[in-house]
C-alpha positions in Angstrom: 28.5 -71.0 21.4 27.0 -69.3 24.3 28.6 -66.1 25.5 28.9 -65.6 29.1 27.2 -62.5 30.5 29.4 -59.4 30.5 29.7 -57.1 33.5 27.8 -53.8 33.5 30.3 -51.3 31.9 31.3 -53.7 29.2 27.6 -54.5 28.4 26.9 -50.8 28.0 30.0 -50.3 25.8 28.9 -53.2 23.6 25.4 -51.7 23.2 26.8 -48.3 22.3 29.2 -49.8 19.7 26.3 -51.9 18.2 24.2 -48.7 17.9 27.0 -46.7 16.3 27.7 -49.5 13.8 24.0 -49.6 12.9 23.9 -45.8 12.5 27.0 -45.8 10.2 25.5 -48.5 8.1 22.4 -46.4 7.3 22.4 -44.5 4.0 22.7 -40.7 4.4 19.7 -38.5 3.8 19.8 -35.4 1.6 19.8 -32.1 3.5 16.3 -30.7 4.1 15.4 -27.6 2.0 13.3 -24.7 3.1 10.5 -25.8 0.8 10.4 -29.2 2.5 10.3 -27.6 5.9 7.3 -25.5 4.8 5.5 -28.6 3.5 6.2 -30.6 6.7 4.8 -27.8 8.9 7.6 -28.2 11.4 8.8 -25.5 13.8 11.1 -22.9 12.4 13.3 -21.9 15.3 14.4 -18.5 16.6 15.3 -16.9 13.3 13.0 -15.0 10.9 10.9 -17.2 8.6 8.6 -16.4 5.7 5.8 -18.2 7.6 6.0 -15.8 10.6 3.1 -13.4 11.1 3.7 -10.1 9.2 2.4 -6.6 9.8 -0.5 -5.8 7.5 1.1 -2.6 6.3 4.2 -4.4 5.3 2.3 -7.0 3.4 0.2 -4.4 1.6 3.3 -2.4 0.6 5.0 -5.5 -0.8 1.8 -6.3 -2.7 1.5 -2.8 -4.2 5.2 -2.9 -5.2 4.9 -6.4 -6.8 1.8 -5.5 -8.8 3.0 -2.1 -9.9 0.3 -0.1 -8.2 2.5 2.7 -6.9 1.0 5.3 -9.2 -2.7 4.5 -8.6 -2.0 4.4 -4.9 -0.3 7.8 -5.0 -3.2 9.2 -7.0 -5.7 7.8 -4.4 -3.7 9.4 -1.6 -4.3 12.8 -3.1 -8.1 12.3 -2.7 -8.1 10.2 0.5 -5.7 12.3 2.5 -6.4 15.7 1.0 -6.2 17.6 4.3 -2.8 16.0 5.2 -1.4 16.6 1.7 -2.3 20.3 1.4 -2.8 21.3 5.0 -5.9 21.8 7.1 -6.4 25.5 6.3 -6.4 25.0 2.5 -8.4 21.8 2.7 -11.2 23.5 4.6 -11.8 25.8 1.7 -11.3 23.6 -1.4 -11.6 20.0 -2.6 -10.1 17.9 -5.4 -12.5 17.0 -8.2 -10.5 14.9 -10.6 -7.0 13.9 -11.6 -6.4 13.1 -15.2 -2.9 12.7 -16.8 -1.2 14.5 -14.0 -3.6 17.5 -14.0 -5.5 18.0 -10.8 -8.8 20.0 -10.9 -9.6 21.7 -7.5 -12.8 23.5 -6.7 -12.6 26.4 -4.3 -15.5 27.4 -2.1 -15.4 31.1 -3.2 -13.9 33.2 -5.9 -11.6 34.8 -3.3 -10.2 31.3 -2.4 -9.9 30.4 -6.0 -7.7 33.5 -6.5 -5.7 32.6 -3.4 -5.1 29.1 -4.6 -4.0 30.3 -8.0 -1.3 32.4 -6.2 -0.3 29.4 -4.1 -0.3 26.9 -7.0 3.5 26.5 -7.0 3.7 25.9 -3.3 0.8 23.5 -3.5 2.4 21.5 -6.3 5.7 21.3 -4.3 3.8 20.2 -1.2 1.8 17.6 -3.1 5.0 16.2 -4.7 6.6 16.0 -1.2 3.7 14.1 0.3 2.6 11.9 -2.6 5.5 11.7 -5.0 7.0 13.5 -8.0 5.2 13.6 -11.3 1.9 12.4 -9.8 0.4 15.9 -10.1 2.1 18.1 -12.6 -0.5 20.9 -13.1 -3.3 22.5 -11.1 -6.6 23.7 -12.5 -8.4 25.9 -10.0 -12.1 26.5 -10.3 -14.4 28.8 -8.4 -17.7 27.7 -7.1 -20.2 26.5 -9.6 -23.5 28.3 -10.1 -26.8 26.9 -11.4 -27.2 27.0 -15.2 -30.2 28.5 -16.8 -29.5 26.9 -20.1 -30.5 23.4 -19.3 -33.3 21.7 -17.4 -36.9 20.5 -17.8 -38.4 24.1 -17.8 -36.0 25.6 -20.3 -37.5 28.4 -22.4 -36.0 29.4 -25.8 -35.1 33.0 -26.2 -33.8 35.4 -23.6 -34.9 33.2 -20.7 -35.8 34.5 -17.3 -34.3 37.9 -17.8 -37.4 39.1 -19.7 -39.7 38.5 -16.7 -37.6 40.5 -14.2 -38.6 44.0 -15.3 
């Protein structure tokens, strides 16, 4: 049973029909999931994909939010960006010392600046809340400059101390 050769167009049509029949006889595959695409390492296409490069700031913000580090990050901002938080003029004359349970201790460079900061405490709290977030700093403790203490040290003398040698 030998078939005679078919002319060109009929030969092409027969080849296409044979290929289509073979294709229809194949079992269908399941649709590919996103996880499988990630595993394969194939190209993603024009749309956004989780494997696309991300900005470092965006990745860091997402990590801080996932881990619940918003409060420690806000507290660190008080110290790290003090000049931006309270302003350059105020920051030039004082510095934050510690932040415990919402109470910020600030040391002024002089007693005059300590008095000035006590008068500005309400405005400073509002400004800190605006920059850092509410309820991060709830109270300010303003200290003047510290002086050396005569009551401690390796050459401490009991009694009246150095006053009795001055006159």
